[in-house]
Backbone bond lengths (Angstrom), bond angles and torsions (degrees), N, CA, C in turn:
res aa  C-N    CA-C-N  psi(-1)  N-CA   C-N-CA  omega(-1)  CA-C   N-CA-C  phi
1 A - - - 1.454 - - 1.481 111.55 -
2 R 1.374 108.86 -47.39 1.595 115.44 179.30 1.487 110.81 -58.09
3 A 1.354 116.16 -50.31 1.406 121.63 -177.15 1.564 108.50 -58.02
4 R 1.297 120.14 -41.92 1.410 121.82 -176.93 1.420 110.70 -63.83
5 Q 1.386 121.76 -38.01 1.453 129.24 -174.95 1.599 107.66 -70.91
6 D 1.366 112.46 -35.87 1.448 121.35 178.63 1.593 109.26 -66.03
7 G 1.360 113.29 -43.85 1.473 124.79 -179.84 1.480 110.05 -58.15
8 E 1.387 113.72 -48.58 1.523 125.26 -178.37 1.566 107.26 -60.35
9 R 1.289 110.41 -49.64 1.579 112.49 -179.19 1.513 111.16 -62.72
10 W 1.299 119.53 -40.79 1.460 119.97 -179.90 1.553 109.37 -70.28
11 A 1.246 116.00 -33.56 1.488 117.11 175.22 1.507 113.84 -61.72
12 L 1.415 113.31 -46.39 1.472 121.41 173.20 1.464 111.26 -56.64
13 A 1.230 121.06 -52.59 1.460 127.96 -176.82 1.578 107.44 -60.35
14 L 1.326 119.73 -39.28 1.452 122.06 174.71 1.567 111.41 -64.07
15 Q 1.265 114.69 -44.91 1.436 118.54 177.93 1.452 116.06 -60.60
16 R 1.358 113.66 -43.41 1.433 120.22 179.47 1.631 109.22 -65.06
17 A 1.340 114.97 -42.55 1.502 117.93 -179.13 1.633 106.25 -66.18
18 Q 1.298 115.94 -38.92 1.473 114.06 178.76 1.505 112.79 -67.89
19 R 1.294 118.98 -38.45 1.447 121.61 169.82 1.549 118.95 -58.64
20 E 1.306 113.88 -45.21 1.456 117.67 175.29 1.535 112.79 -67.13
21 A 1.423 120.19 -34.11 1.396 121.55 173.72 1.564 112.35 -60.53
22 L 1.321 111.24 -44.33 1.461 118.15 178.59 1.569 114.12 -63.79
23 E 1.294 115.01 -35.93 1.531 120.63 173.06 1.517 111.93 -66.82
24 R 1.324 115.60 -43.56 1.450 118.25 175.15 1.414 112.09 -61.06
25 E 1.355 120.55 -43.18 1.401 123.23 -178.89 1.468 112.37 -65.73
26 A 1.328 118.87 -37.45 1.506 121.31 175.54 1.564 110.01 -66.00
27 T 1.368 117.70 -40.32 1.477 117.86 179.35 1.457 107.74 -66.87
28 R 1.288 122.69 -42.64 1.407 123.05 -179.52 1.552 113.42 -62.18
29 G 1.403 113.96 -38.37 1.431 116.51 179.87 1.594 109.30 -68.84
30 A 1.308 120.84 -34.55 1.479 122.38 179.99 1.444 105.49 -71.27
31 E 1.268 121.62 -39.56 1.556 120.67 -178.61 1.503 109.92 -66.10
32 Q 1.335 113.16 -40.50 1.550 119.25 175.10 1.533 111.32 -59.61
33 A 1.160 115.90 -45.93 1.508 126.81 177.38 1.663 105.38 -56.07
34 R 1.285 116.97 -49.11 1.400 120.88 -174.80 1.557 109.09 -65.87
35 Q 1.349 118.17 -40.52 1.424 125.59 -177.69 1.519 105.85 -68.89
36 Q 1.347 122.93 -42.71 1.509 122.58 -176.50 1.579 104.39 -66.35
37 E 1.315 119.12 -41.12 1.432 122.72 178.47 1.530 110.86 -59.07
38 L 1.270 117.12 -46.07 1.525 123.06 174.16 1.515 113.12 -58.09
39 I 1.366 115.09 -41.67 1.495 117.48 179.70 1.490 111.18 -68.96
40 R 1.373 116.98 -37.27 1.444 119.12 178.66 1.528 112.42 -65.21
41 D 1.415 115.60 -38.71 1.449 122.91 176.34 1.514 110.03 -61.90
42 M 1.345 114.50 -48.44 1.482 119.82 -178.46 1.541 111.70 -62.94
43 K 1.388 115.81 -40.73 1.529 116.41 174.40 1.521 115.21 -60.45
44 G 1.440 112.36 -37.28 1.477 117.51 178.70 1.420 111.24 -65.96
45 R 1.406 115.75 -41.54 1.510 116.82 -177.33 1.529 106.35 -66.12
46 L 1.311 118.94 -42.65 1.343 124.91 -178.18 1.535 112.45 -54.11
47 L 1.360 112.87 -48.92 1.557 117.94 175.56 1.483 110.50 -61.45
48 E 1.314 120.44 -37.68 1.522 121.16 176.17 1.473 109.40 -63.26
49 L 1.296 118.91 -43.64 1.451 117.72 -176.50 1.587 110.83 -67.83
50 L 1.314 116.93 -37.06 1.428 124.18 174.95 1.426 110.29 -58.57
51 R 1.400 120.93 -48.45 1.344 119.80 -175.81 1.615 109.68 -72.31
52 E 1.344 119.56 -28.17 1.364 122.05 173.17 1.507 115.71 -64.66
53 K 1.421 112.85 -41.69 1.414 120.15 173.44 1.494 111.91 -59.35
54 D 1.353 118.47 -49.05 1.423 122.34 -179.40 1.494 111.17 -61.31
55 A 1.225 119.86 -38.73 1.500 123.07 174.50 1.508 114.02 -63.05
56 L 1.351 113.19 -38.13 1.507 116.88 177.06 1.612 113.19 -69.83
57 W 1.383 112.08 -35.78 1.428 116.62 176.25 1.568 112.96 -68.90
58 Q 1.346 113.70 -32.15 1.421 114.19 177.56 1.540 111.20 -73.92
59 K 1.297 117.71 -31.24 1.463 121.46 175.26 1.474 112.90 -65.94
60 T 1.329 115.95 -43.04 1.460 122.78 -175.28 1.606 108.22 -84.28
61 E 1.210 122.91 -7.26 1.424 120.60 -176.87 1.419 114.30 -62.31
62 G 1.354 116.37 -31.32 1.471 122.35 -176.87 1.566 112.00 -81.53
63 I 1.387 114.88 -18.46 1.532 118.16 -178.43 1.490 105.56 -79.07
64 D 1.371 105.23 136.52 1.532 113.15 174.87 1.411 112.39 -93.96
65 T 1.334 112.78 115.75 1.444 120.55 177.51 1.520 116.14 -87.03
66 P 1.327 121.89 139.63 1.406 118.25 -172.65 1.586 106.51 -72.18
67 V 1.383 114.05 145.69 1.430 117.47 176.01 1.628 105.68 -81.21
68 P 1.359 107.14 135.89 1.479 114.73 -173.38 1.667 102.06 -71.45
69 S 1.364 110.87 137.14 1.446 114.11 177.25 1.533 113.64 -68.05
70 S 1.270 117.18 158.40 1.492 119.01 -176.83 1.514 110.04 -67.73
71 V 1.337 116.81 -26.83 1.517 118.78 179.07 1.503 103.81 -121.59
72 P 1.285 124.42 104.35 1.406 125.74 178.18 1.516 113.33 -61.44
73 R 1.334 116.32 148.07 1.403 115.82 -177.43 1.513 116.14 -63.92
74 D 1.401 114.20 -33.76 1.421 118.60 173.16 1.497 111.68 -130.67
75 A 1.392 114.04 113.24 1.444 120.20 -171.94 1.525 110.73 -60.71
76 G 1.333 117.58 -16.81 1.520 120.86 -178.03 1.549 113.41 -85.78
77 L 1.341 116.03 1.85 1.435 117.97 -175.28 1.586 106.05 -127.16
78 C 1.379 112.32 154.46 1.479 119.93 179.56 1.505 106.27 -71.49
79 A 1.334 114.92 134.91 1.555 119.80 177.67 1.570 112.23 -62.34
80 R 1.309 117.40 -26.84 1.432 120.96 -178.69 1.512 114.74 -90.81
81 C 1.313 119.04 -59.05 1.429 123.83 -174.29 1.508 114.39 -98.43
82 R 1.281 118.04 -10.29 1.461 127.33 179.42 1.574 110.57 68.45
83 K 1.304 116.58 19.83 1.496 119.12 174.42 1.461 109.98 -69.36
84 D 1.278 111.67 141.47 1.504 124.00 -177.59 1.564 107.75 -75.47
85 F 1.259 119.77 122.58 1.422 127.40 173.41 1.508 110.50 -66.73
86 R 1.306 118.10 122.20 1.510 121.61 -175.94 1.557 105.34 -130.19
87 L 1.275 115.21 -169.37 1.409 124.23 -178.94 1.533 110.84 -58.57
88 L 1.344 118.18 -43.42 1.426 121.08 179.97 1.469 118.60 -92.70
89 S 1.275 116.75 -7.83 1.470 119.09 176.50 1.488 111.26 -107.95
90 R 1.328 116.01 112.53 1.390 121.64 -172.45 1.531 110.46 -84.94
91 R 1.381 114.12 147.59 1.384 121.34 -177.21 1.528 107.66 -102.77
92 Y 1.343 116.16 133.59 1.504 120.12 179.18 1.621 109.84 -122.48
93 N 1.244 115.31 141.31 1.403 119.52 173.50 1.449 114.69 -89.98
94 C 1.351 117.90 122.16 1.436 119.02 179.92 1.511 109.54 -68.09
95 R 1.256 116.63 130.59 1.512 123.57 -174.62 1.475 110.79 -70.14
96 L 1.278 120.79 -19.07 1.523 128.98 -176.28 1.568 112.57 -93.64
97 C 1.332 115.08 -59.75 1.380 119.58 -173.39 1.561 111.66 -101.29
98 R 1.349 118.14 -4.04 1.485 122.36 -178.35 1.516 114.09 65.74
99 G 1.419 119.02 6.47 1.428 121.02 174.42 1.579 115.28 -64.94
100 K 1.216 120.32 154.11 1.499 124.16 178.68 1.463 101.82 -99.31
101 V 1.388 115.96 125.55 1.336 124.93 -176.92 1.610 112.83 -136.86
102 C 1.387 112.63 155.18 1.476 114.06 -178.99 1.516 107.66 -83.36
103 H 1.331 114.09 179.38 1.459 123.15 178.72 1.519 113.03 -56.80
104 A 1.416 111.60 -49.50 1.488 116.98 -177.36 1.484 115.33 -63.83
105 C 1.356 117.21 -26.07 1.486 125.10 -173.74 1.559 105.86 -95.22
106 S 1.263 123.50 7.17 1.460 121.76 -174.11 1.491 110.44 -125.60
107 V 1.299 116.93 163.62 1.480 122.33 -179.86 1.505 106.80 -128.79
108 D 1.297 123.08 140.73 1.427 127.86 165.62 1.601 111.99 -76.13
109 A 1.170 112.77 101.66 1.522 121.53 -179.78 1.440 116.76 -88.86
110 G 1.358 113.70 27.22 1.479 120.66 176.60 1.602 112.87 74.07
111 K 1.355 112.97 -128.33 1.464 121.14 -176.52 1.550 108.38 -63.49
112 Q 1.308 116.53 -30.56 1.478 118.03 -177.92 1.505 116.37 -68.51
113 G 1.460 113.26 -16.68 1.517 115.89 -174.56 1.469 110.53 98.12
114 R 1.292 117.67 -166.96 1.514 121.20 -178.55 1.526 103.85 -93.69
115 C 1.332 111.69 154.95 1.502 122.88 175.85 1.562 108.53 -147.68
116 C 1.232 114.47 160.23 1.500 118.22 -176.24 1.574 106.90 -69.48
117 L 1.364 112.96 163.88 1.512 116.56 178.98 1.442 109.50 -63.00
118 L 1.259 121.40 -42.50 1.484 125.14 -175.86 1.513 110.32 -57.15
119 C 1.331 116.40 -54.66 1.545 121.75 175.45 1.456 109.83 -52.66
120 Y 1.345 115.50 -51.68 1.468 117.02 -175.48 1.471 113.00 -61.03
121 Q 1.313 117.47 -38.73 1.506 122.95 178.05 1.519 109.03 -63.36
122 Q 1.276 116.63 -43.03 1.497 123.06 -178.88 1.551 109.67 -63.20
123 R 1.355 118.07 -41.13 1.455 125.30 179.85 1.455 114.30 -71.96
124 H 1.347 112.46 -43.38 1.483 123.12 -176.41 1.507 114.10 -120.67
125 P 1.271 120.30 74.10 1.469 127.61 -174.79 1.608 111.25 -61.11
126 Q 1.300 114.63 -27.08 1.480 120.07 -179.93 1.419 108.75 -69.72
127 A 1.336 124.24 -22.48 1.508 129.07 -173.76 1.579 107.94 -72.95
128 T 1.308 117.78 -19.24 1.435 120.70 -177.86 1.507 105.38 -85.07
């Protein structure tokens, strides 16, 4: 009789463990589905933003932007956007025209170092 009670107790414990495992699996599956949906939404938004960026590039392609002078009028300002260099905005020297530009107005050109957007676009027209 004692062995039978122990067997029933173990059977109930096993059933409870299996039920809890199934519940955890269902919760994990629902969370995974939510994450996949979020990733799909983020990819869709990224594609929208890329299309928007491309459309803006096409609109501004015909606009002639002034070439930054080799010696900017004010060494404390970005030669492209005229942003003031501060503690948190780093100044970069364009490797081609030697203008001082901020991070937003410069491109990492690999081994050549950073250069301003205008020089990069002139050297790499396919990048626009």
